N, C-alpha and C positions, 0 to 999 in steps of 0.2 A: 394840310395839305402841302405844306412842304415836301414832302416826303414824296407822294407820288408827281408833285411835277419836276424832284430833282428826276427821279425813277424818268420823264416823259424824255425832257430833254437831255437824258443820256440815250434815252431811243433812236433820239433824235441825231444825235453827234455820230450814233453806229452809223444809223440811214444813209448819212453823213458822206462818211469814211467809204461806204459797200458802195456808193454812188458814183463816190472820185475811183475808187478802186478797179470797178467793173462794169461792162455795159449795159449789165439787169436794169430793166428798166423801172426804175424806184426813183419816187421823188422826195429829196427829205423835206421841202417844205422850210431852208435854211439859207443863211447866206454861208458863202466860203470862208468857213477860220478854222484853217486848220488846224493850231494847234488846240480846237477842241476835238477832232477828230480822228487826230494820230496815234490816243488813245486805245481808240477801239478798231484799229487794223489788223490786228490780231485774231480780231472776233469777226470781223470782215475776210480774213483769211478760213477763216473754220467753216463760212456760209461759202467758200470755193473750195474747198477738199469736202464740202459731205455732195455737194455733186460732179465733181468728179467722181468720186467716193462709191455715187450712186450709178454712173454712168459704167465707172470699173468692174462692178457685181451682177449690172445685167448683160453688159456684152462678155462676162467673163464665159457664163451659162451658155451660150452661142458659139463663142469666137476662140481661137487661143490668142494667148495671155500677150504674146508679142501685139497683137492687130488689134487687143482692146487698150494696150497701150500706146498706138499712135494713135487711138479713138482720146486716150486721156489728154496726150499733148495738146490734143486739137481745138477740144473743150477748154484744161487752162491757154491756152492763147487767146481763143478766140471771147472771155470770162472778163481777159485781162485791157480786152481789144490792142495786144499788142504792144502796150504803152513800155510793158521793161523791157520786151526783148530790142525794142527802138534804143531805149536807153545803153542795152548792155552794147549794143553796134556802137550807136557813138561815143561811148567811151572806149570801148579797145580802139576805134580809130582815131581819135584824142592820145590817147594812155601810150601811143606806141605808132603813133606819127609826128606827135609835137617834141618841138627840138624846145621850148622850152614856157613855160608857162602860159601865160597869153595864146600864145600857136597853137600849145592842144588845149584850152578855152576855143579858138576860132573854131579847130575842128571840130570839136565835138556840137558845136552850133550850128555846124552848115549840115542840112538836112542828106544833101546827098552821103548812099551807101557806099566805104570804103572798102577794101583789102580785106584791113584786118578785120571790122565789123562786120561780112560775111561770113570772114572764117572764126570767128567769136560767135555766130550766133548758128552755125552747121555746129561744132562741136557741142554747145552747149546743146541743140536741140536732139542732137546726136549720143550722146550723153546721158541726156532724163531718159530717152529714149531706154536707152540697155538697160537703165537703172532697174525704173519699172517696168521692162519684161525677162527680169531677173528675179522681181523684185518677190521675195511666198510669204515668209514670215513677218507678220504682223501690218501686211497688205496693207490693206482698208483703214487702219491707226495711222500709219504714213503717210496713205493720199486725200488724209484727211484731218495731220496736223498740219504736214509739211510749206503750205500755202501760207499756213497762219506764222509759222516759226519763221519764215522767210519776211515776211509785212512789217511782223513787231518787231523785226531786227531796226527797223527805219528809225527806231526810238534812238538805241544807241547810238549808232548814225550822230542825229540831229545835237546828242551830249556832246560827242568827241570831235564834232570837228565843225568849223566858222565855213557859211556858205560862198563859194567862188568869185560872184558877181559882183561887185557893190554896186553897180547901175541896176539889176534888178537879171529876177529871169525866172523859167516855167516853178523854181525852185523857190525860189525865196523868201513868201508868203507862207511854209513851213518853219523857218527858221528865226521868225520875233519873237516866239517865247521858245523857253528851256524845257524839255521835258523833267516834269516832277516826279521823283521816285515812285508815287502813288500811281503813275501811266505808266507800269511797266506788269501791273497785276493782271492785266489780258495775257501778254505774253509765258508770265508767273503760272499762269491755270492751265497753258496749253502745257508747257517741261513739266509739271504736276502729272497731266493728265495722258502725258509718256510713259511713267508708269506704268503702267496698264501692260508694255511689250515688255513688260521686267525684265535683267540683264541686259536686252538688248538697249532700252535709254537711255544706260550708263554712257555707251561707246556714241550712240548721237549725240545728247547731246553734249559730249564731252567735245565731239567732230564740229557741231557744230558751237561752239565758243570758239572750238582754235581756229576755223575758216574767218567768222563775223571778223573776231580779232587781228587776222594774218589778213582783211583785206580792209581795212580799217587801218591797221597800219602802214601797208602801202599804198594807200593812198593821202598818210601824212608824210608819207615819204617824199613821195612823188608832185604831190603838189601843196600840201599841209594845208589842203579845204577840201569840200563835197561842194558837187552841181547834184540839181536835177535826172538829169542822166545816170552819173554818178550810182544814186540812191537806187534807179531801177537794173542798171547793173547787180547791187548789192544785191537785191532781191532774188534774180532769177540764178544770181549762183547760189547764196545759202539752200535754196530749194535743189538743187542738180546735187551740189554738196550733200545734204542731206539725205538727199532718197539714196544715192550711192553709200553715205553709207551703212543704212539701214540693209544692205543687199551682203551686208558685209560678212553676216554670218552669227554673230555672236549672239551667245542665248538661244540659238534652234536647240 
């Protein structure tokens, strides 16, 4: 019975990740345990990607690609409840408006939207729309995989940087236990699946890893730590960057 029990627990952890990352009506039936759900972030991202890819396929039958791209983005935003976009806006306000570490963290905690946050939102959504409107080769595959890549990157962030707020905060529970190597298996499977895109996958994976490393290096240089908002910003930037890289035309 042990293997069956383990499979059921993994399934519940997956549902918990999906419950946390989306607005889908899912009840995992278990307590909030970030260390258990984080390894399934990439799998939850696949569910998001599958729904977006399905919408894109259906919309593409009757609508121009540019219009379908708008609907794709609307669905992405709705599925996540705007959680990561909110983090992106707060991060932009804090990192570009704070003259010191404490000032930066205080600005991030402020629920009001500042000028830099608004600019970051517009640029992110506009770039994502342009990428989706232009994406042709491997379109459905990258729509499926991009959300998984972005959410799987949280594991690297948790391993690379400490949490910024010693008093606790929205994302503090995720830092109670560091990710193990085997927790990256979900993201590894996603990266392996990208091989279906042929040589294009090499460029996309290289771009993904380079962008991930650059963002984490900037976070370390700027604050030496990370917050829940910064994790959300990481997800949005990586998702947009991956789709943009897929438009380069390599492997067509």
